[in-house]
N, C-alpha and C positions, 0 to 999 in steps of 0.2 A: 796271363803269364803261363798257363800251361800252353798255350799256343806258341809261344816263344820256345817253351822247353823242349816240345815236341820236335820243331823246326832246327834246333840246336842238335838235337840227337839224331835227326834225318841227315843235316850236314855233317855231323861228325860221322855218321856211317856212308856218306859218299866221300869221304877223304877231304872235305873242305873245297869240293869242286860243284859245279852246276848240272854235271852229268848225271841224269837219274838213272842211267844204267850201270853206274859202276857201285859196287855195294861189298863192305865188308863181312856182312850176315853170313853165318857158317852154314844156316838151312834156308830153306824157304818159308818155314814157321817163323824163325827170327826175322826175316825181311818182312813177313806179313805185321807182325808184331810191333816192329819200328814204323812202318808206313801207314797201317790202318791207324785210325783214331781212337779214342777211348769208347769203352761200352756204353750204349744207351741204357740209362739207369731210369725206369719210367716210374718207379714207386718215389723218388723226389718230385717229380712233375707232379702227381696226383696228391702229394703231400702240400705242395705248392698252390695247389688250386683250391684243394680244402681250407687251408688257412686265408686265402684271401675273400673266400665267399663268408667264411664265419667270422671275419673280422668286420667285412662291409655289413651283414647283417645285425652281428651285436650292437655296433656302434654307430650305424648308418641313421638311426634314430634321433641322435642328438648332433650327428654332422651329417648332415645330406651330402655336401659336396663327395663324401666317401663313397655312395654309390657310383658315381662318375668316375672316380679316380680308380676304381675296383675295374670299371667296364674298360679304361685305358690300359689298365695294368694286364687285364686280360687279352686283348689286342696286340700288345706288345709281346707277352708270352707267346702267343698263337705264330706270330712272325717268326719269333726268334727260335722256337723250337723247330719251325718249318725248315728253316734256314740251316739251323744246326745239324737236324736230321740229314739234309741233303748233301752237306759239305763238309761236316766235321766228324759225326759220330761213325761208328762202324754201322752197317747194314744190322739193324736192330733184329734181334729173334722174333719169331711170329708169336705173337702174345694172346692167350684166348681171351675171352671177355669175362673172366670170372672178377678181375680187378677193377675193370670198368662199372661193372654192375655193383660191386661191393661200394665204390665211390659213388655212384648215384644213390646206393641206399643211405650212406651217409648224409648225402647232401637233403635227403628228403626231412632230415631231423632238424635241419639247422634252423628254420623258422619256428620250430618249437623252443631252441635255444633263446632264439630272439624274444620272445614274448615277455618272459620274466625280465629280461635285459631292459628291454623299452619302458614296461611298467615302473621297474625302478627309477630308471634315468629320467623319465617324464614326472614321475611323483617326488623327486629331490630338486625340482625348479622352484 
């Protein structure tokens, strides 16, 4: 849906023609804002990764196919993100490793959340 809105905005800016050199933008910055994609928000990606890991570990003990489903979800997420960064989003800003290291620190504690969940799930059978 967002892709359609962006293309409609660009088409309106060109005056409903296919000539990409024709524009109604009053400034260079307005042109860049119209034709560049949305910003790449990396914190949503890290949140999705942590959510998938947490759900797979906490409930995978009673639903073993969840580990395979999470692996396929990570593969799809990887391919999707690579393509979107290359073709859809603006060039992302240079991120430092602080957020990545924080995410890896949080992932270390997921197995400790899994242990009481697995004990409870296997004890209720």
